[in-house]
Each structure stands twice: as structure tokens, then as C-alpha cells.
PyMOL commands that place a pseudoatom at each C-alpha (Angstrom):
pseudoatom trace, name=CA, resn=UNK, resi=1, chain=A, elem=C, hetatm=0, pos=[71.596, 19.607, -30.586]
pseudoatom trace, name=CA, resn=UNK, resi=2, chain=A, elem=C, hetatm=0, pos=[68.862, 21.954, -29.992]
pseudoatom trace, name=CA, resn=UNK, resi=3, chain=A, elem=C, hetatm=0, pos=[65.411, 21.185, -28.599]
pseudoatom trace, name=CA, resn=UNK, resi=4, chain=A, elem=C, hetatm=0, pos=[63.956, 21.894, -31.980]
pseudoatom trace, name=CA, resn=UNK, resi=5, chain=A, elem=C, hetatm=0, pos=[65.514, 18.839, -33.560]
pseudoatom trace, name=CA, resn=UNK, resi=6, chain=A, elem=C, hetatm=0, pos=[63.594, 16.505, -31.271]
pseudoatom trace, name=CA, resn=UNK, resi=7, chain=A, elem=C, hetatm=0, pos=[60.154, 17.824, -32.040]
pseudoatom trace, name=CA, resn=UNK, resi=8, chain=A, elem=C, hetatm=0, pos=[57.855, 15.331, -33.678]
pseudoatom trace, name=CA, resn=UNK, resi=9, chain=A, elem=C, hetatm=0, pos=[55.628, 16.621, -36.393]
pseudoatom trace, name=CA, resn=UNK, resi=10, chain=A, elem=C, hetatm=0, pos=[51.927, 15.713, -36.206]
pseudoatom trace, name=CA, resn=UNK, resi=11, chain=A, elem=C, hetatm=0, pos=[50.789, 12.703, -38.163]
pseudoatom trace, name=CA, resn=UNK, resi=12, chain=A, elem=C, hetatm=0, pos=[49.212, 13.277, -41.436]
pseudoatom trace, name=CA, resn=UNK, resi=13, chain=A, elem=C, hetatm=0, pos=[46.484, 11.010, -42.696]
pseudoatom trace, name=CA, resn=UNK, resi=14, chain=A, elem=C, hetatm=0, pos=[47.574, 8.698, -45.404]
pseudoatom trace, name=CA, resn=UNK, resi=15, chain=A, elem=C, hetatm=0, pos=[44.277, 8.539, -47.251]
pseudoatom trace, name=CA, resn=UNK, resi=16, chain=A, elem=C, hetatm=0, pos=[42.279, 6.244, -44.965]
pseudoatom trace, name=CA, resn=UNK, resi=17, chain=A, elem=C, hetatm=0, pos=[40.476, 8.333, -42.407]
pseudoatom trace, name=CA, resn=UNK, resi=18, chain=A, elem=C, hetatm=0, pos=[40.801, 7.043, -38.858]
pseudoatom trace, name=CA, resn=UNK, resi=19, chain=A, elem=C, hetatm=0, pos=[37.880, 7.411, -36.477]
pseudoatom trace, name=CA, resn=UNK, resi=20, chain=A, elem=C, hetatm=0, pos=[38.650, 9.053, -33.214]
pseudoatom trace, name=CA, resn=UNK, resi=21, chain=A, elem=C, hetatm=0, pos=[36.948, 8.009, -29.992]
pseudoatom trace, name=CA, resn=UNK, resi=22, chain=A, elem=C, hetatm=0, pos=[35.202, 10.970, -28.439]
pseudoatom trace, name=CA, resn=UNK, resi=23, chain=A, elem=C, hetatm=0, pos=[35.660, 10.113, -24.785]
pseudoatom trace, name=CA, resn=UNK, resi=24, chain=A, elem=C, hetatm=0, pos=[33.564, 13.001, -23.525]
pseudoatom trace, name=CA, resn=UNK, resi=25, chain=A, elem=C, hetatm=0, pos=[30.586, 11.902, -25.612]
pseudoatom trace, name=CA, resn=UNK, resi=26, chain=A, elem=C, hetatm=0, pos=[31.069, 8.246, -24.684]
pseudoatom trace, name=CA, resn=UNK, resi=27, chain=A, elem=C, hetatm=0, pos=[31.298, 9.230, -21.024]
pseudoatom trace, name=CA, resn=UNK, resi=28, chain=A, elem=C, hetatm=0, pos=[28.029, 11.170, -21.196]
pseudoatom trace, name=CA, resn=UNK, resi=29, chain=A, elem=C, hetatm=0, pos=[26.262, 8.244, -22.886]
pseudoatom trace, name=CA, resn=UNK, resi=30, chain=A, elem=C, hetatm=0, pos=[27.607, 5.832, -20.280]
pseudoatom trace, name=CA, resn=UNK, resi=31, chain=A, elem=C, hetatm=0, pos=[26.513, 8.190, -17.506]
pseudoatom trace, name=CA, resn=UNK, resi=32, chain=A, elem=C, hetatm=0, pos=[22.977, 8.415, -18.910]
pseudoatom trace, name=CA, resn=UNK, resi=33, chain=A, elem=C, hetatm=0, pos=[22.793, 4.618, -19.265]
pseudoatom trace, name=CA, resn=UNK, resi=34, chain=A, elem=C, hetatm=0, pos=[23.946, 4.118, -15.678]
pseudoatom trace, name=CA, resn=UNK, resi=35, chain=A, elem=C, hetatm=0, pos=[21.433, 6.733, -14.504]
pseudoatom trace, name=CA, resn=UNK, resi=36, chain=A, elem=C, hetatm=0, pos=[18.564, 4.906, -16.239]
pseudoatom trace, name=CA, resn=UNK, resi=37, chain=A, elem=C, hetatm=0, pos=[19.757, 1.554, -14.871]
pseudoatom trace, name=CA, resn=UNK, resi=38, chain=A, elem=C, hetatm=0, pos=[19.722, 2.946, -11.338]
pseudoatom trace, name=CA, resn=UNK, resi=39, chain=A, elem=C, hetatm=0, pos=[16.332, 4.555, -11.951]
pseudoatom trace, name=CA, resn=UNK, resi=40, chain=A, elem=C, hetatm=0, pos=[14.982, 1.244, -13.267]
pseudoatom trace, name=CA, resn=UNK, resi=41, chain=A, elem=C, hetatm=0, pos=[16.264, -0.574, -10.190]
pseudoatom trace, name=CA, resn=UNK, resi=42, chain=A, elem=C, hetatm=0, pos=[14.190, 1.758, -7.961]
pseudoatom trace, name=CA, resn=UNK, resi=43, chain=A, elem=C, hetatm=0, pos=[10.880, 1.072, -9.750]
pseudoatom trace, name=CA, resn=UNK, resi=44, chain=A, elem=C, hetatm=0, pos=[10.070, -2.221, -8.003]
pseudoatom trace, name=CA, resn=UNK, resi=45, chain=A, elem=C, hetatm=0, pos=[10.784, -1.032, -4.434]
pseudoatom trace, name=CA, resn=UNK, resi=46, chain=A, elem=C, hetatm=0, pos=[8.752, 2.132, -5.001]
pseudoatom trace, name=CA, resn=UNK, resi=47, chain=A, elem=C, hetatm=0, pos=[5.747, 0.180, -6.300]
pseudoatom trace, name=CA, resn=UNK, resi=48, chain=A, elem=C, hetatm=0, pos=[6.048, -2.212, -3.336]
pseudoatom trace, name=CA, resn=UNK, resi=49, chain=A, elem=C, hetatm=0, pos=[6.136, 0.763, -0.969]
pseudoatom trace, name=CA, resn=UNK, resi=50, chain=A, elem=C, hetatm=0, pos=[3.042, 2.327, -2.545]
pseudoatom trace, name=CA, resn=UNK, resi=51, chain=A, elem=C, hetatm=0, pos=[1.165, -0.991, -2.368]
pseudoatom trace, name=CA, resn=UNK, resi=52, chain=A, elem=C, hetatm=0, pos=[2.127, -1.400, 1.288]
pseudoatom trace, name=CA, resn=UNK, resi=53, chain=A, elem=C, hetatm=0, pos=[1.043, 2.178, 2.023]
pseudoatom trace, name=CA, resn=UNK, resi=54, chain=A, elem=C, hetatm=0, pos=[-2.361, 1.591, 0.436]
pseudoatom trace, name=CA, resn=UNK, resi=55, chain=A, elem=C, hetatm=0, pos=[-2.670, -1.710, 2.283]
pseudoatom trace, name=CA, resn=UNK, resi=56, chain=A, elem=C, hetatm=0, pos=[-1.935, -0.005, 5.596]
pseudoatom trace, name=CA, resn=UNK, resi=57, chain=A, elem=C, hetatm=0, pos=[-4.798, 2.446, 5.023]
pseudoatom trace, name=CA, resn=UNK, resi=58, chain=A, elem=C, hetatm=0, pos=[-7.149, -0.424, 4.214]
pseudoatom trace, name=CA, resn=UNK, resi=59, chain=A, elem=C, hetatm=0, pos=[-5.968, -2.250, 7.327]
pseudoatom trace, name=CA, resn=UNK, resi=60, chain=A, elem=C, hetatm=0, pos=[-6.557, 0.865, 9.433]
pseudoatom trace, name=CA, resn=UNK, resi=61, chain=A, elem=C, hetatm=0, pos=[-10.154, 1.114, 8.214]
pseudoatom trace, name=CA, resn=UNK, resi=62, chain=A, elem=C, hetatm=0, pos=[-10.703, -2.597, 8.897]
pseudoatom trace, name=CA, resn=UNK, resi=63, chain=A, elem=C, hetatm=0, pos=[-9.251, -2.146, 12.379]
pseudoatom trace, name=CA, resn=UNK, resi=64, chain=A, elem=C, hetatm=0, pos=[-11.621, 0.745, 13.088]
pseudoatom trace, name=CA, resn=UNK, resi=65, chain=A, elem=C, hetatm=0, pos=[-14.660, -1.266, 11.982]
pseudoatom trace, name=CA, resn=UNK, resi=66, chain=A, elem=C, hetatm=0, pos=[-13.530, -4.259, 14.053]
pseudoatom trace, name=CA, resn=UNK, resi=67, chain=A, elem=C, hetatm=0, pos=[-13.081, -2.029, 17.115]
pseudoatom trace, name=CA, resn=UNK, resi=68, chain=A, elem=C, hetatm=0, pos=[-16.629, -0.720, 16.652]
pseudoatom trace, name=CA, resn=UNK, resi=69, chain=A, elem=C, hetatm=0, pos=[-17.947, -4.263, 16.373]
pseudoatom trace, name=CA, resn=UNK, resi=70, chain=A, elem=C, hetatm=0, pos=[-15.957, -5.288, 19.450]
pseudoatom trace, name=CA, resn=UNK, resi=71, chain=A, elem=C, hetatm=0, pos=[-17.412, -2.407, 21.469]
pseudoatom trace, name=CA, resn=UNK, resi=72, chain=A, elem=C, hetatm=0, pos=[-20.927, -3.320, 20.326]
pseudoatom trace, name=CA, resn=UNK, resi=73, chain=A, elem=C, hetatm=0, pos=[-20.414, -6.971, 21.277]
pseudoatom trace, name=CA, resn=UNK, resi=74, chain=A, elem=C, hetatm=0, pos=[-18.927, -6.001, 24.650]
pseudoatom trace, name=CA, resn=UNK, resi=75, chain=A, elem=C, hetatm=0, pos=[-22.010, -3.877, 25.399]
pseudoatom trace, name=CA, resn=UNK, resi=76, chain=A, elem=C, hetatm=0, pos=[-24.278, -6.755, 24.382]
pseudoatom trace, name=CA, resn=UNK, resi=77, chain=A, elem=C, hetatm=0, pos=[-22.304, -9.179, 26.582]
pseudoatom trace, name=CA, resn=UNK, resi=78, chain=A, elem=C, hetatm=0, pos=[-22.626, -6.796, 29.537]
pseudoatom trace, name=CA, resn=UNK, resi=79, chain=A, elem=C, hetatm=0, pos=[-26.367, -6.459, 28.988]
pseudoatom trace, name=CA, resn=UNK, resi=80, chain=A, elem=C, hetatm=0, pos=[-26.773, -10.259, 28.850]
pseudoatom trace, name=CA, resn=UNK, resi=81, chain=A, elem=C, hetatm=0, pos=[-25.067, -10.619, 32.236]
pseudoatom trace, name=CA, resn=UNK, resi=82, chain=A, elem=C, hetatm=0, pos=[-28.000, -8.929, 34.023]
pseudoatom trace, name=CA, resn=UNK, resi=83, chain=A, elem=C, hetatm=0, pos=[-30.425, -11.282, 35.805]
pseudoatom trace, name=CA, resn=UNK, resi=84, chain=A, elem=C, hetatm=0, pos=[-33.480, -10.135, 33.808]
pseudoatom trace, name=CA, resn=UNK, resi=85, chain=A, elem=C, hetatm=0, pos=[-31.770, -10.421, 30.412]
pseudoatom trace, name=CA, resn=UNK, resi=86, chain=A, elem=C, hetatm=0, pos=[-32.934, -13.990, 29.780]
pseudoatom trace, name=CA, resn=UNK, resi=87, chain=A, elem=C, hetatm=0, pos=[-36.544, -13.146, 30.625]
pseudoatom trace, name=CA, resn=UNK, resi=88, chain=A, elem=C, hetatm=0, pos=[-36.478, -10.016, 28.431]
pseudoatom trace, name=CA, resn=UNK, resi=89, chain=A, elem=C, hetatm=0, pos=[-35.048, -11.935, 25.478]
pseudoatom trace, name=CA, resn=UNK, resi=90, chain=A, elem=C, hetatm=0, pos=[-37.704, -14.641, 25.897]
pseudoatom trace, name=CA, resn=UNK, resi=91, chain=A, elem=C, hetatm=0, pos=[-40.537, -12.072, 25.989]
pseudoatom trace, name=CA, resn=UNK, resi=92, chain=A, elem=C, hetatm=0, pos=[-39.196, -10.364, 22.829]
pseudoatom trace, name=CA, resn=UNK, resi=93, chain=A, elem=C, hetatm=0, pos=[-39.341, -13.691, 21.017]
pseudoatom trace, name=CA, resn=UNK, resi=94, chain=A, elem=C, hetatm=0, pos=[-42.993, -14.194, 22.112]
pseudoatom trace, name=CA, resn=UNK, resi=95, chain=A, elem=C, hetatm=0, pos=[-42.672, -16.495, 25.122]
pseudoatom trace, name=CA, resn=UNK, resi=96, chain=A, elem=C, hetatm=0, pos=[-44.824, -16.147, 28.227]
pseudoatom trace, name=CA, resn=UNK, resi=97, chain=A, elem=C, hetatm=0, pos=[-44.459, -17.467, 31.785]
pseudoatom trace, name=CA, resn=UNK, resi=98, chain=A, elem=C, hetatm=0, pos=[-46.556, -20.348, 33.099]
pseudoatom trace, name=CA, resn=UNK, resi=99, chain=A, elem=C, hetatm=0, pos=[-49.985, -19.122, 34.100]
pseudoatom trace, name=CA, resn=UNK, resi=100, chain=A, elem=C, hetatm=0, pos=[-49.859, -16.021, 31.854]
pseudoatom trace, name=CA, resn=UNK, resi=101, chain=A, elem=C, hetatm=0, pos=[-52.199, -15.600, 28.927]
pseudoatom trace, name=CA, resn=UNK, resi=102, chain=A, elem=C, hetatm=0, pos=[-50.840, -14.316, 25.595]
pseudoatom trace, name=CA, resn=UNK, resi=103, chain=A, elem=C, hetatm=0, pos=[-52.772, -11.986, 23.304]
pseudoatom trace, name=CA, resn=UNK, resi=104, chain=A, elem=C, hetatm=0, pos=[-52.319, -11.313, 19.585]
pseudoatom trace, name=CA, resn=UNK, resi=105, chain=A, elem=C, hetatm=0, pos=[-53.437, -7.885, 18.418]
pseudoatom trace, name=CA, resn=UNK, resi=106, chain=A, elem=C, hetatm=0, pos=[-54.051, -7.555, 14.667]
pseudoatom trace, name=CA, resn=UNK, resi=107, chain=A, elem=C, hetatm=0, pos=[-54.857, -4.676, 12.318]
pseudoatom trace, name=CA, resn=UNK, resi=108, chain=A, elem=C, hetatm=0, pos=[-53.422, -1.860, 14.412]
pseudoatom trace, name=CA, resn=UNK, resi=109, chain=A, elem=C, hetatm=0, pos=[-53.495, 1.623, 12.815]
pseudoatom trace, name=CA, resn=UNK, resi=110, chain=A, elem=C, hetatm=0, pos=[-50.138, 3.063, 12.027]
for i in range(1, 110): cmd.bond("trace and resi %d" % i, "trace and resi %d" % (i + 1))
show_as sticks, trace
zoom trace
């Protein structure tokens, strides 16, 4: 027998048309769906990262303002440690020592 006798002829449709699966097209669709699923899974971490980044900048500005306030309070604490600080604060609030006479000056020109 020759090799020609064993050849199988292609199938011919018998009226009802069969649908073929286009694997290349199905593969591309599956690839796009997987790509969008992966992309969707990155949305939440990226938004969390952006929120944290904004929060860090707000925290940095709060830290700077608190450092300024701390420096101001440290300077005030140092000035209050001087021996004359109590007397100066009392005079600014209008107090006088025993034996001193206080004066009130009104209607001063600007």
C-alpha cells in the first residue's frame, strides 16, 4: 500500500454549520480581562499611597508650626527664669510696690 491510501480527506459540512473557536481571539480577550483585573487591583493601594503622601505633607507643616511654638515657649520660659521677671510682669499688669504712688494719664495725643 502506498502512503496515498491512508490520507484522510477533510470533513465536509453536512448542512449544519459548526462554530469554530478562535483561540487567538479568545486569548486576546482573556489577556485584556486579566490586564484590567490587575489594573483594578492596583487602584486601592495607589489611592492609599496618595492619601498618605498628602497626609505626610500636612504633618510636616504641623511639625514646623509646633517647632516654632516650642521655640517661642522656650524663649519665654528662659525669660521668666530671670530674677526681675516677676517684678516686670507685675508692673505690666499695673501693680506697684508698697510705698509707690501710681498715676493714670488720660487723653494722650497719638
